[in-house]
C-alpha positions as CSV (number, residue, x, y, z in Angstrom):
1,M,105.5,120.7,73.9
2,G,105.0,119.2,70.4
3,G,108.0,117.5,68.8
4,K,109.9,116.5,71.9
5,K,111.4,113.1,72.1
6,F,111.7,110.8,75.2
7,A,113.0,107.4,76.1
8,L,111.9,104.8,78.7
9,L,114.8,102.8,80.1
10,L,112.9,99.7,81.1
11,C,114.6,97.8,84.0
12,A,111.8,95.3,84.6
13,E,110.4,92.4,82.7
14,D,106.7,92.8,81.6
15,S,104.4,90.5,83.6
16,E,101.8,88.6,81.6
17,Y,99.1,90.7,83.4
18,V,100.6,94.0,82.4
19,K,101.2,92.8,78.9
20,K,97.6,91.7,78.6
21,M,96.1,94.8,80.2
22,Y,98.4,97.6,79.2
23,G,100.7,96.3,76.4
24,G,103.6,96.2,78.9
25,Y,105.1,98.7,81.3
26,F,105.8,101.0,78.3
27,G,102.1,101.4,77.9
28,V,101.7,102.2,81.6
29,F,104.3,105.0,81.4
30,L,102.9,106.4,78.2
31,K,99.5,106.6,79.9
32,M,101.0,108.8,82.6
33,L,103.5,110.8,80.7
34,A,102.9,111.0,77.0
35,E,101.2,113.9,75.3
36,E,100.2,114.6,71.7
37,G,103.0,115.4,69.3
38,E,105.7,113.7,71.4
39,A,107.8,110.7,70.3
40,W,108.5,108.0,72.9
41,H,110.9,105.1,72.5
42,L,111.5,102.0,74.6
43,Y,114.9,100.5,75.5
44,R,114.8,97.2,77.5
45,V,118.0,97.9,79.3
46,A,117.6,94.9,81.6
47,C,117.9,92.8,78.5
48,G,121.0,94.7,77.3
49,E,119.1,97.0,74.9
50,F,120.6,100.5,75.3
51,P,120.5,103.7,73.1
52,L,123.5,104.1,70.9
53,D,125.9,107.0,71.8
54,E,124.8,108.9,68.7
55,E,121.1,108.5,69.6
56,V,121.3,109.9,73.2
57,D,121.7,113.5,72.2
58,G,118.4,113.4,70.2
59,Y,116.3,112.8,73.3
60,D,114.9,115.6,75.5
61,G,114.5,113.3,78.5
62,F,114.7,109.8,79.9
63,V,112.7,107.8,82.4
64,I,114.1,104.9,84.4
65,S,111.6,102.3,85.6
66,G,111.4,100.1,88.6
67,S,113.0,96.6,88.7
68,S,113.1,93.4,90.7
69,R,116.9,93.7,90.7
70,D,118.9,95.6,93.3
71,A,120.2,99.0,92.4
72,H,123.2,98.3,94.6
73,G,124.0,95.1,92.5
74,N,126.7,94.7,89.9
75,D,124.9,92.9,87.1
76,A,126.5,93.7,83.7
77,W,123.5,95.7,82.5
78,I,123.4,97.7,85.8
79,C,127.0,98.7,85.5
80,R,126.3,99.7,81.9
81,L,123.3,101.7,83.0
82,L,125.4,103.5,85.7
83,A,127.8,104.6,83.0
84,L,124.9,105.9,80.8
85,L,123.4,107.8,83.7
86,K,126.7,109.5,84.4
87,K,126.8,110.5,80.8
88,L,123.3,111.9,80.9
89,D,124.2,113.9,84.0
90,D,127.2,115.4,82.1
91,M,124.9,116.3,79.2
92,K,122.4,117.8,81.7
93,K,119.6,115.7,80.1
94,K,116.3,115.5,82.0
95,V,116.2,112.2,83.9
96,L,113.3,110.9,86.0
97,G,113.9,107.8,88.1
98,I,111.1,105.7,89.6
99,C,111.7,103.2,92.5
100,F,114.8,101.2,91.3
101,G,115.4,104.2,88.9
102,H,115.4,106.6,91.9
103,Q,117.9,104.4,93.7
104,I,120.3,103.8,90.8
105,L,120.3,107.5,90.0
106,S,121.4,108.2,93.5
107,R,124.2,105.6,93.1
108,A,125.3,107.0,89.8
109,L,125.6,110.4,91.3
110,G,127.6,109.3,94.3
111,G,124.9,108.3,96.8
112,K,124.3,105.0,98.5
113,S,121.3,102.6,98.5
114,G,120.6,99.2,100.0
115,R,118.0,97.1,101.9
116,A,115.6,99.2,104.0
117,I,116.2,98.8,107.7
118,T,112.4,98.7,108.3
119,G,111.8,96.1,105.6
120,W,109.2,96.1,102.8
121,D,106.9,99.1,102.2
122,I,103.8,97.9,100.4
123,G,100.6,99.8,99.9
124,I,99.7,103.5,99.9
125,R,102.1,105.8,101.7
126,T,101.7,109.5,102.6
127,V,104.7,111.5,101.4
128,H,105.7,114.9,102.9
129,L,106.9,117.4,100.3
130,S,109.6,119.7,101.6
131,A,108.3,123.1,102.6
132,S,111.7,124.7,102.1
133,S,112.2,123.3,98.5
134,K,111.3,125.4,95.5
135,A,110.9,122.2,93.5
136,F,107.1,122.3,93.6
137,S,106.6,126.1,93.8
138,S,105.1,126.3,90.3
139,L,102.5,123.6,91.0
140,K,99.3,123.9,93.0
141,I,99.6,120.7,95.0
142,P,99.2,119.9,98.7
143,A,102.1,119.4,101.0
144,L,101.1,115.8,101.6
145,L,100.6,113.4,98.7
146,S,99.8,109.7,98.8
147,I,101.5,107.2,96.4
148,Y,101.7,103.5,95.7
149,E,104.8,101.9,97.1
150,I,106.3,98.4,96.8
151,H,110.0,98.2,97.7
152,R,112.4,96.7,100.1
153,D,115.4,98.9,99.1
154,E,115.9,102.6,99.7
155,V,118.4,105.4,99.3
156,W,120.6,105.4,102.3
157,E,122.7,108.5,101.5
158,L,122.0,111.2,99.0
159,P,124.6,112.2,96.4
160,P,126.6,115.3,97.2
161,K,124.7,118.5,96.2
162,A,121.4,116.6,95.9
163,E,118.3,118.1,97.5
164,L,115.9,116.0,99.6
165,I,112.5,117.1,98.5
166,A,110.2,114.5,100.1
167,W,110.2,112.0,102.9
168,S,107.7,109.7,104.7
169,E,107.5,108.1,108.1
170,K,108.7,104.8,106.5
171,T,111.4,106.1,104.1
172,G,113.8,109.0,104.7
173,V,114.4,109.7,101.0
174,E,111.1,109.5,99.1
175,M,112.2,112.1,96.5
176,F,115.4,113.9,95.6
177,K,116.4,116.4,93.0
178,Y,119.9,117.0,91.6
179,G,120.3,120.3,89.8
180,D,117.4,121.1,87.6
181,H,117.8,118.0,85.4
182,I,117.5,114.9,87.6
183,M,114.7,113.8,90.0
184,G,114.1,110.5,91.8
185,I,110.8,109.2,93.2
186,Q,110.8,106.1,95.5
187,G,107.1,105.4,95.0
188,H,105.2,104.4,91.8
189,P,103.2,107.3,90.4
190,E,102.7,105.2,87.2
191,Y,101.0,102.3,88.9
192,T,97.3,101.6,89.0
193,K,95.6,99.7,91.8
194,D,95.1,96.5,89.7
195,I,98.8,96.4,88.8
196,L,99.9,96.7,92.4
197,L,97.3,94.0,93.6
198,N,98.5,91.6,90.8
199,L,102.2,92.3,91.7
200,I,101.5,91.6,95.4
201,D,100.0,88.2,94.5
202,R,103.0,87.4,92.3
203,L,105.6,88.3,94.9
204,V,103.8,86.3,97.6
205,K,103.6,83.3,95.2
206,L,107.3,83.6,94.4
207,E,108.0,84.0,98.2
208,Y,109.7,87.3,97.7
209,I,107.3,88.5,100.4
210,V,106.7,86.0,103.2
211,V,103.4,86.8,105.0
212,R,100.4,84.9,106.3
213,D,97.3,84.7,104.0
214,T,95.4,86.9,106.4
215,E,98.0,89.6,106.2
216,T,97.9,89.5,102.4
217,E,94.1,89.9,102.5
218,E,94.3,92.7,105.0
219,L,96.9,94.6,102.8
220,K,94.8,94.1,99.7
221,A,91.6,95.3,101.6
222,K,93.4,98.5,102.7
223,L,94.5,99.1,99.1
224,Q,90.9,98.7,97.9
225,A,89.6,101.2,100.4
226,S,91.8,104.2,99.4
227,E,93.3,106.0,96.4
228,P,96.6,107.7,95.9
229,D,96.9,111.3,94.5
230,Q,97.6,110.1,90.9
231,E,96.7,113.3,89.1
232,A,99.0,115.3,91.3
233,W,101.8,112.9,90.7
234,K,101.2,112.9,87.0
235,S,101.5,116.7,87.1
236,V,104.7,116.5,89.1
237,C,106.3,114.0,86.7
238,R,105.2,115.6,83.5
239,S,106.1,119.1,84.7
240,F,109.6,118.0,85.7
241,L,110.4,116.0,82.6
242,K,109.2,118.6,80.2
243,G,111.0,121.6,81.8
244,E,108.1,123.2,83.6
245,L,109.1,122.4,87.2
């Protein structure tokens, strides 16, 4: 896999905690995805920093991060990102979308997303991988995988020709695949427990999440007591992005 070139399209702002502990979300994604001999570049698209048209063709794949913004919104940078994603689809570039990235990929391809009817999903969620899909046939992974989740939006309607490849009791579209070059994941395979715990505290403080103190402590206690299947998710993400899935 040596010599391949990838880009992270960062749709979030780095928290002080993530900057201090991981050097920003770019560092978090590198830890999960990067391998020796590869080149990884960062574009802070939420700040208007996009790859130039002549740069796009030089990349083997792209990753779209999560965001505090709505994938169904019409901020200027979101509209610009939608145009880029349509171009990447036309070019058949490998694109992996995470959380917001999953939702905006769906939108760019003709699907719909919006507020989840059942509200926030925060914690560790068990995801059912589709038994009928060939998406995971080359990987030796179980049919049920747990993953960190923190979102209040979801994909309502898949794009035409997209394949549903995972679901959960909370969210109907946990993963989808579009052709062999695009995949979306609603959860956060890149997160660590400390990142999620810190994010919960920040969202409660900002009143994005309105819960009683006891509910927050119960949620955090549940997180402390269990672990997601991070190695399996790393395998899924790397294999897809690098053409082995």
